[in-house]
TORKOL-4160 file (C-alpha; in steps of 0.2 Angstrom, whole numbers, padded with zeros to 4 digits, m for minus):
327
<pt num="1" X="0003" Y="m0005" Z="0308"/>
<pt num="2" X="0009" Y="m0006" Z="0325"/>
<pt num="3" X="0005" Y="m0025" Z="0328"/>
<pt num="4" X="0013" Y="m0030" Z="0312"/>
<pt num="5" X="0029" Y="m0020" Z="0315"/>
<pt num="6" X="0030" Y="m0025" Z="0334"/>
<pt num="7" X="0019" Y="m0041" Z="0336"/>
<pt num="8" X="0024" Y="m0043" Z="0354"/>
<pt num="9" X="0014" Y="m0027" Z="0358"/>
<pt num="10" X="m0003" Y="m0034" Z="0351"/>
<pt num="11" X="m0010" Y="m0039" Z="0368"/>
<pt num="12" X="m0005" Y="m0022" Z="0376"/>
<pt num="13" X="m0013" Y="m0013" Z="0361"/>
<pt num="14" X="m0029" Y="m0022" Z="0362"/>
<pt num="15" X="m0030" Y="m0018" Z="0381"/>
<pt num="16" X="m0028" Y="0001" Z="0376"/>
<pt num="17" X="m0041" Y="0000" Z="0363"/>
<pt num="18" X="m0053" Y="m0008" Z="0376"/>
<pt num="19" X="m0051" Y="0007" Z="0387"/>
<pt num="20" X="m0059" Y="0018" Z="0372"/>
<pt num="21" X="m0072" Y="0005" Z="0368"/>
<pt num="22" X="m0078" Y="0004" Z="0386"/>
<pt num="23" X="m0076" Y="0023" Z="0388"/>
<pt num="24" X="m0065" Y="0021" Z="0403"/>
<pt num="25" X="m0050" Y="0030" Z="0396"/>
<pt num="26" X="m0037" Y="0033" Z="0411"/>
<pt num="27" X="m0033" Y="0051" Z="0414"/>
<pt num="28" X="m0015" Y="0046" Z="0416"/>
<pt num="29" X="m0007" Y="0030" Z="0410"/>
<pt num="30" X="0010" Y="0025" Z="0415"/>
<pt num="31" X="0019" Y="0013" Z="0402"/>
<pt num="32" X="0034" Y="0004" Z="0410"/>
<pt num="33" X="0046" Y="m0008" Z="0403"/>
<pt num="34" X="0065" Y="m0011" Z="0399"/>
<pt num="35" X="0073" Y="m0002" Z="0384"/>
<pt num="36" X="0070" Y="m0009" Z="0367"/>
<pt num="37" X="0051" Y="m0015" Z="0369"/>
<pt num="38" X="0044" Y="m0001" Z="0359"/>
<pt num="39" X="0036" Y="0009" Z="0373"/>
<pt num="40" X="0037" Y="0026" Z="0365"/>
<pt num="41" X="0030" Y="0019" Z="0348"/>
<pt num="42" X="0015" Y="0011" Z="0358"/>
<pt num="43" X="0012" Y="0028" Z="0367"/>
<pt num="44" X="0013" Y="0038" Z="0350"/>
<pt num="45" X="0001" Y="0025" Z="0342"/>
<pt num="46" X="m0011" Y="0027" Z="0356"/>
<pt num="47" X="m0010" Y="0046" Z="0356"/>
<pt num="48" X="m0015" Y="0046" Z="0337"/>
<pt num="49" X="m0029" Y="0034" Z="0341"/>
<pt num="50" X="m0036" Y="0045" Z="0354"/>
<pt num="51" X="m0034" Y="0061" Z="0343"/>
<pt num="52" X="m0042" Y="0053" Z="0327"/>
<pt num="53" X="m0059" Y="0059" Z="0322"/>
<pt num="54" X="m0064" Y="0044" Z="0313"/>
<pt num="55" X="m0057" Y="0028" Z="0322"/>
<pt num="56" X="m0060" Y="0011" Z="0315"/>
<pt num="57" X="m0061" Y="m0005" Z="0325"/>
<pt num="58" X="m0044" Y="m0006" Z="0332"/>
<pt num="59" X="m0034" Y="0008" Z="0323"/>
<pt num="60" X="m0034" Y="0026" Z="0318"/>
<pt num="61" X="m0040" Y="0031" Z="0301"/>
<pt num="62" X="m0024" Y="0040" Z="0295"/>
<pt num="63" X="m0034" Y="0052" Z="0284"/>
<pt num="64" X="m0044" Y="0064" Z="0294"/>
<pt num="65" X="m0038" Y="0081" Z="0298"/>
<pt num="66" X="m0032" Y="0076" Z="0315"/>
<pt num="67" X="m0022" Y="0061" Z="0309"/>
<pt num="68" X="m0014" Y="0072" Z="0295"/>
<pt num="69" X="m0009" Y="0085" Z="0308"/>
<pt num="70" X="m0002" Y="0072" Z="0320"/>
<pt num="71" X="0008" Y="0064" Z="0307"/>
<pt num="72" X="0015" Y="0081" Z="0302"/>
<pt num="73" X="0020" Y="0084" Z="0320"/>
<pt num="74" X="0009" Y="0100" Z="0320"/>
<pt num="75" X="m0007" Y="0094" Z="0330"/>
<pt num="76" X="m0011" Y="0107" Z="0342"/>
<pt num="77" X="m0019" Y="0094" Z="0354"/>
<pt num="78" X="m0004" Y="0083" Z="0355"/>
<pt num="79" X="0011" Y="0089" Z="0366"/>
<pt num="80" X="0027" Y="0080" Z="0370"/>
<pt num="81" X="0036" Y="0084" Z="0386"/>
<pt num="82" X="0055" Y="0079" Z="0384"/>
<pt num="83" X="0072" Y="0085" Z="0389"/>
<pt num="84" X="0078" Y="0099" Z="0378"/>
<pt num="85" X="0094" Y="0089" Z="0375"/>
<pt num="86" X="0098" Y="0071" Z="0376"/>
<pt num="87" X="0103" Y="0065" Z="0393"/>
<pt num="88" X="0097" Y="0081" Z="0401"/>
<pt num="89" X="0083" Y="0082" Z="0414"/>
<pt num="90" X="0065" Y="0089" Z="0411"/>
<pt num="91" X="0066" Y="0105" Z="0421"/>
<pt num="92" X="0052" Y="0115" Z="0430"/>
<pt num="93" X="0052" Y="0128" Z="0416"/>
<pt num="94" X="0046" Y="0115" Z="0403"/>
<pt num="95" X="0032" Y="0109" Z="0415"/>
<pt num="96" X="0026" Y="0127" Z="0418"/>
<pt num="97" X="0025" Y="0130" Z="0399"/>
<pt num="98" X="0015" Y="0114" Z="0398"/>
<pt num="99" X="0003" Y="0120" Z="0412"/>
<pt num="100" X="0001" Y="0137" Z="0403"/>
<pt num="101" X="m0004" Y="0128" Z="0387"/>
<pt num="102" X="m0016" Y="0117" Z="0396"/>
<pt num="103" X="m0026" Y="0132" Z="0402"/>
<pt num="104" X="m0033" Y="0133" Z="0384"/>
<pt num="105" X="m0047" Y="0121" Z="0378"/>
<pt num="106" X="m0043" Y="0107" Z="0366"/>
<pt num="107" X="m0045" Y="0114" Z="0348"/>
<pt num="108" X="m0052" Y="0098" Z="0340"/>
<pt num="109" X="m0067" Y="0087" Z="0346"/>
<pt num="110" X="m0056" Y="0072" Z="0351"/>
<pt num="111" X="m0044" Y="0071" Z="0365"/>
<pt num="112" X="m0029" Y="0081" Z="0369"/>
<pt num="113" X="m0014" Y="0070" Z="0373"/>
<pt num="114" X="0002" Y="0074" Z="0383"/>
<pt num="115" X="0016" Y="0062" Z="0382"/>
<pt num="116" X="0030" Y="0063" Z="0395"/>
<pt num="117" X="0046" Y="0056" Z="0386"/>
<pt num="118" X="0053" Y="0048" Z="0397"/>
<pt num="119" X="0044" Y="0052" Z="0414"/>
<pt num="120" X="0059" Y="0048" Z="0425"/>
<pt num="121" X="0069" Y="0062" Z="0417"/>
<pt num="122" X="0058" Y="0075" Z="0427"/>
<pt num="123" X="0068" Y="0082" Z="0441"/>
<pt num="124" X="0060" Y="0084" Z="0458"/>
<pt num="125" X="0054" Y="0102" Z="0455"/>
<pt num="126" X="0046" Y="0097" Z="0438"/>
<pt num="127" X="0038" Y="0082" Z="0445"/>
<pt num="128" X="0030" Y="0092" Z="0459"/>
<pt num="129" X="0024" Y="0104" Z="0447"/>
<pt num="130" X="0017" Y="0091" Z="0435"/>
<pt num="131" X="0008" Y="0083" Z="0450"/>
<pt num="132" X="m0004" Y="0097" Z="0450"/>
<pt num="133" X="m0009" Y="0092" Z="0432"/>
<pt num="134" X="m0014" Y="0075" Z="0438"/>
<pt num="135" X="m0023" Y="0082" Z="0453"/>
<pt num="136" X="m0033" Y="0094" Z="0443"/>
<pt num="137" X="m0033" Y="0087" Z="0425"/>
<pt num="138" X="m0040" Y="0098" Z="0411"/>
<pt num="139" X="m0055" Y="0093" Z="0401"/>
<pt num="140" X="m0053" Y="0079" Z="0388"/>
<pt num="141" X="m0034" Y="0078" Z="0392"/>
<pt num="142" X="m0025" Y="0061" Z="0393"/>
<pt num="143" X="m0007" Y="0060" Z="0400"/>
<pt num="144" X="0004" Y="0046" Z="0394"/>
<pt num="145" X="0020" Y="0043" Z="0404"/>
<pt num="146" X="0033" Y="0031" Z="0398"/>
<pt num="147" X="0047" Y="0025" Z="0408"/>
<pt num="148" X="0061" Y="0012" Z="0410"/>
<pt num="149" X="0063" Y="0015" Z="0429"/>
<pt num="150" X="0046" Y="0017" Z="0437"/>
<pt num="151" X="0054" Y="0016" Z="0454"/>
<pt num="152" X="0063" Y="0032" Z="0451"/>
<pt num="153" X="0046" Y="0042" Z="0450"/>
<pt num="154" X="0038" Y="0050" Z="0465"/>
<pt num="155" X="0025" Y="0039" Z="0473"/>
<pt num="156" X="0013" Y="0053" Z="0472"/>
<pt num="157" X="0014" Y="0052" Z="0453"/>
<pt num="158" X="0014" Y="0033" Z="0452"/>
<pt num="159" X="m0002" Y="0032" Z="0463"/>
<pt num="160" X="m0012" Y="0044" Z="0451"/>
<pt num="161" X="m0008" Y="0033" Z="0436"/>
<pt num="162" X="m0015" Y="0018" Z="0428"/>
<pt num="163" X="m0001" Y="0006" Z="0425"/>
<pt num="164" X="0003" Y="m0004" Z="0409"/>
<pt num="165" X="0018" Y="m0015" Z="0413"/>
<pt num="166" X="0027" Y="m0022" Z="0397"/>
<pt num="167" X="0036" Y="m0038" Z="0399"/>
<pt num="168" X="0050" Y="m0045" Z="0388"/>
<pt num="169" X="0042" Y="m0057" Z="0375"/>
<pt num="170" X="0046" Y="m0075" Z="0374"/>
<pt num="171" X="0062" Y="m0081" Z="0366"/>
<pt num="172" X="0053" Y="m0091" Z="0352"/>
<pt num="173" X="0042" Y="m0077" Z="0345"/>
<pt num="174" X="0057" Y="m0064" Z="0347"/>
<pt num="175" X="0069" Y="m0076" Z="0338"/>
<pt num="176" X="0056" Y="m0077" Z="0323"/>
<pt num="177" X="0055" Y="m0058" Z="0323"/>
<pt num="178" X="0074" Y="m0056" Z="0323"/>
<pt num="179" X="0075" Y="m0069" Z="0308"/>
<pt num="180" X="0063" Y="m0059" Z="0298"/>
<pt num="181" X="0074" Y="m0044" Z="0301"/>
<pt num="182" X="0090" Y="m0053" Z="0295"/>
<pt num="183" X="0097" Y="m0059" Z="0311"/>
<pt num="184" X="0101" Y="m0078" Z="0311"/>
<pt num="185" X="0116" Y="m0080" Z="0322"/>
<pt num="186" X="0118" Y="m0078" Z="0341"/>
<pt num="187" X="0100" Y="m0074" Z="0344"/>
<pt num="188" X="0101" Y="m0080" Z="0362"/>
<pt num="189" X="0116" Y="m0070" Z="0366"/>
<pt num="190" X="0109" Y="m0054" Z="0358"/>
<pt num="191" X="0092" Y="m0057" Z="0368"/>
<pt num="192" X="0102" Y="m0059" Z="0384"/>
<pt num="193" X="0112" Y="m0043" Z="0381"/>
<pt num="194" X="0095" Y="m0034" Z="0378"/>
<pt num="195" X="0086" Y="m0042" Z="0393"/>
<pt num="196" X="0074" Y="m0050" Z="0380"/>
<pt num="197" X="0070" Y="m0033" Z="0371"/>
<pt num="198" X="0068" Y="m0036" Z="0352"/>
<pt num="199" X="0073" Y="m0019" Z="0347"/>
<pt num="200" X="0088" Y="m0018" Z="0357"/>
<pt num="201" X="0093" Y="m0035" Z="0352"/>
<pt num="202" X="0092" Y="m0029" Z="0334"/>
<pt num="203" X="0103" Y="m0014" Z="0338"/>
<pt num="204" X="0116" Y="m0026" Z="0345"/>
<pt num="205" X="0115" Y="m0037" Z="0329"/>
<pt num="206" X="0118" Y="m0022" Z="0318"/>
<pt num="207" X="0135" Y="m0019" Z="0328"/>
<pt num="208" X="0131" Y="m0002" Z="0334"/>
<pt num="209" X="0130" Y="m0007" Z="0352"/>
<pt num="210" X="0140" Y="m0023" Z="0351"/>
<pt num="211" X="0156" Y="m0013" Z="0347"/>
<pt num="212" X="0153" Y="m0001" Z="0361"/>
<pt num="213" X="0149" Y="m0014" Z="0373"/>
<pt num="214" X="0165" Y="m0025" Z="0369"/>
<pt num="215" X="0176" Y="m0010" Z="0370"/>
<pt num="216" X="0169" Y="m0005" Z="0386"/>
<pt num="217" X="0172" Y="m0023" Z="0393"/>
<pt num="218" X="0190" Y="m0023" Z="0387"/>
<pt num="219" X="0193" Y="m0006" Z="0395"/>
<pt num="220" X="0185" Y="m0012" Z="0411"/>
<pt num="221" X="0195" Y="m0028" Z="0411"/>
<pt num="222" X="0211" Y="m0017" Z="0408"/>
<pt num="223" X="0209" Y="m0009" Z="0425"/>
<pt num="224" X="0211" Y="m0026" Z="0434"/>
<pt num="225" X="0226" Y="m0031" Z="0422"/>
<pt num="226" X="0234" Y="m0014" Z="0426"/>
<pt num="227" X="0232" Y="m0008" Z="0408"/>
<pt num="228" X="0220" Y="0006" Z="0411"/>
<pt num="229" X="0219" Y="0021" Z="0423"/>
<pt num="230" X="0202" Y="0022" Z="0432"/>
<pt num="231" X="0202" Y="0041" Z="0431"/>
<pt num="232" X="0206" Y="0041" Z="0413"/>
<pt num="233" X="0193" Y="0028" Z="0409"/>
<pt num="234" X="0179" Y="0038" Z="0419"/>
<pt num="235" X="0183" Y="0053" Z="0408"/>
<pt num="236" X="0180" Y="0042" Z="0393"/>
<pt num="237" X="0165" Y="0034" Z="0399"/>
<pt num="238" X="0157" Y="0050" Z="0404"/>
<pt num="239" X="0153" Y="0052" Z="0385"/>
<pt num="240" X="0143" Y="0036" Z="0385"/>
<pt num="241" X="0125" Y="0033" Z="0390"/>
<pt num="242" X="0127" Y="0031" Z="0408"/>
<pt num="243" X="0111" Y="0020" Z="0411"/>
<pt num="244" X="0116" Y="0008" Z="0397"/>
<pt num="245" X="0134" Y="0007" Z="0404"/>
<pt num="246" X="0129" Y="0004" Z="0421"/>
<pt num="247" X="0118" Y="m0010" Z="0415"/>
<pt num="248" X="0133" Y="m0018" Z="0407"/>
<pt num="249" X="0143" Y="m0017" Z="0423"/>
<pt num="250" X="0130" Y="m0025" Z="0433"/>
<pt num="251" X="0128" Y="m0039" Z="0420"/>
<pt num="252" X="0147" Y="m0043" Z="0419"/>
<pt num="253" X="0148" Y="m0042" Z="0438"/>
<pt num="254" X="0134" Y="m0055" Z="0440"/>
<pt num="255" X="0143" Y="m0066" Z="0428"/>
<pt num="256" X="0159" Y="m0065" Z="0437"/>
<pt num="257" X="0150" Y="m0070" Z="0453"/>
<pt num="258" X="0143" Y="m0085" Z="0444"/>
<pt num="259" X="0161" Y="m0089" Z="0437"/>
<pt num="260" X="0167" Y="m0090" Z="0455"/>
<pt num="261" X="0154" Y="m0104" Z="0458"/>
<pt num="262" X="0159" Y="m0113" Z="0442"/>
<pt num="263" X="0142" Y="m0110" Z="0434"/>
<pt num="264" X="0139" Y="m0117" Z="0416"/>
<pt num="265" X="0143" Y="m0106" Z="0402"/>
<pt num="266" X="0125" Y="m0107" Z="0395"/>
<pt num="267" X="0119" Y="m0099" Z="0411"/>
<pt num="268" X="0130" Y="m0084" Z="0409"/>
<pt num="269" X="0122" Y="m0068" Z="0402"/>
<pt num="270" X="0138" Y="m0064" Z="0393"/>
<pt num="271" X="0143" Y="m0081" Z="0387"/>
<pt num="272" X="0153" Y="m0074" Z="0372"/>
<pt num="273" X="0165" Y="m0067" Z="0385"/>
<pt num="274" X="0166" Y="m0083" Z="0395"/>
<pt num="275" X="0185" Y="m0085" Z="0394"/>
<pt num="276" X="0189" Y="m0067" Z="0399"/>
<pt num="277" X="0176" Y="m0068" Z="0413"/>
<pt num="278" X="0183" Y="m0084" Z="0420"/>
<pt num="279" X="0201" Y="m0077" Z="0419"/>
<pt num="280" X="0195" Y="m0061" Z="0428"/>
<pt num="281" X="0186" Y="m0071" Z="0442"/>
<pt num="282" X="0202" Y="m0080" Z="0446"/>
<pt num="283" X="0210" Y="m0063" Z="0450"/>
<pt num="284" X="0196" Y="m0056" Z="0461"/>
<pt num="285" X="0191" Y="m0057" Z="0479"/>
<pt num="286" X="0173" Y="m0064" Z="0481"/>
<pt num="287" X="0169" Y="m0053" Z="0496"/>
<pt num="288" X="0175" Y="m0037" Z="0488"/>
<pt num="289" X="0166" Y="m0042" Z="0472"/>
<pt num="290" X="0150" Y="m0043" Z="0481"/>
<pt num="291" X="0153" Y="m0026" Z="0489"/>
<pt num="292" X="0157" Y="m0019" Z="0471"/>
<pt num="293" X="0140" Y="m0027" Z="0465"/>
<pt num="294" X="0131" Y="m0018" Z="0479"/>
<pt num="295" X="0139" Y="m0001" Z="0474"/>
<pt num="296" X="0133" Y="m0004" Z="0456"/>
<pt num="297" X="0115" Y="m0007" Z="0462"/>
<pt num="298" X="0116" Y="0009" Z="0473"/>
<pt num="299" X="0123" Y="0019" Z="0458"/>
<pt num="300" X="0107" Y="0015" Z="0448"/>
<pt num="301" X="0098" Y="0027" Z="0460"/>
<pt num="302" X="0112" Y="0039" Z="0461"/>
<pt num="303" X="0112" Y="0042" Z="0443"/>
<pt num="304" X="0095" Y="0050" Z="0443"/>
<pt num="305" X="0101" Y="0064" Z="0455"/>
<pt num="306" X="0111" Y="0079" Z="0450"/>
<pt num="307" X="0128" Y="0071" Z="0454"/>
<pt num="308" X="0143" Y="0073" Z="0443"/>
<pt num="309" X="0142" Y="0057" Z="0432"/>
<pt num="310" X="0161" Y="0057" Z="0429"/>
<pt num="311" X="0165" Y="0057" Z="0448"/>
<pt num="312" X="0152" Y="0043" Z="0450"/>
<pt num="313" X="0161" Y="0032" Z="0437"/>
<pt num="314" X="0178" Y="0037" Z="0445"/>
<pt num="315" X="0172" Y="0030" Z="0462"/>
<pt num="316" X="0165" Y="0015" Z="0453"/>
<pt num="317" X="0181" Y="0011" Z="0444"/>
<pt num="318" X="0193" Y="0015" Z="0458"/>
<pt num="319" X="0183" Y="0003" Z="0469"/>
<pt num="320" X="0184" Y="m0010" Z="0455"/>
<pt num="321" X="0202" Y="m0008" Z="0454"/>
<pt num="322" X="0203" Y="m0013" Z="0472"/>
<pt num="323" X="0193" Y="m0029" Z="0470"/>
<pt num="324" X="0208" Y="m0040" Z="0467"/>
<pt num="325" X="0214" Y="m0054" Z="0478"/>
<pt num="326" X="0229" Y="m0044" Z="0485"/>
<pt num="327" X="0217" Y="m0032" Z="0493"/>
């Protein structure tokens, strides 16, 4: 069950169930939160609950024809709108195909559910086309949109959705969950790296992301130490998840600024890198470091446009290489 697997989602799940019990189901629901909170799992669970023909108190039955079709990924009244390839956008052709399917009536007596996964991947044309679905919603159809970057969605879409904002759970409850999953060391560091998101912290603990993050930091540090070429590194980084990489850069830069003001190690988000961060800070011009930080913040918005990501990282890394005291 969802609540047993992801206990921090309990209050959100009960909130969703209350919509059904009160017969006030939102036509469009926008689920927002950082990566690693289980937004997609929550949306899928809610979709099955809406589609189920024999709901119990707070859960779908799992045995009716609708539940069996849903679990087999063959339910005609459940549609997932997502990029055709990881990292790509959701284009207007996919939205047009969805609109065509929505002209037909739902085949079962429950709700028809459309999950946009993730919503911020819709390009401008796709978002404008999808807006018509929200303005003239088909009968018994619920739209679920999940996103890590609600601000990247058009205001016209946001204004037509109910919002469910997922916050990172408290450290105490998350630490217990991590212990139950075999993570007993460096929990605070892992949660800092994951912005408090349990699933992402678990991924770091398994070493998959931690190794990639440490190598990326070493390469980034190498530019200031003149061991690495910005253009060569940009070509390498192009193959990595851009949003995740940019998040690391912002976090490291924030810690470098803290190091300039001799902040305690315990207040650094990346306290495992404390020595390297302090050594780097001594080489950097504080004014240029703030300018670099502003560049990174602007880049979070530029990433969502049709720009060349390799060129964006080239610009970032070249500016980074010019942040030393001798500039």
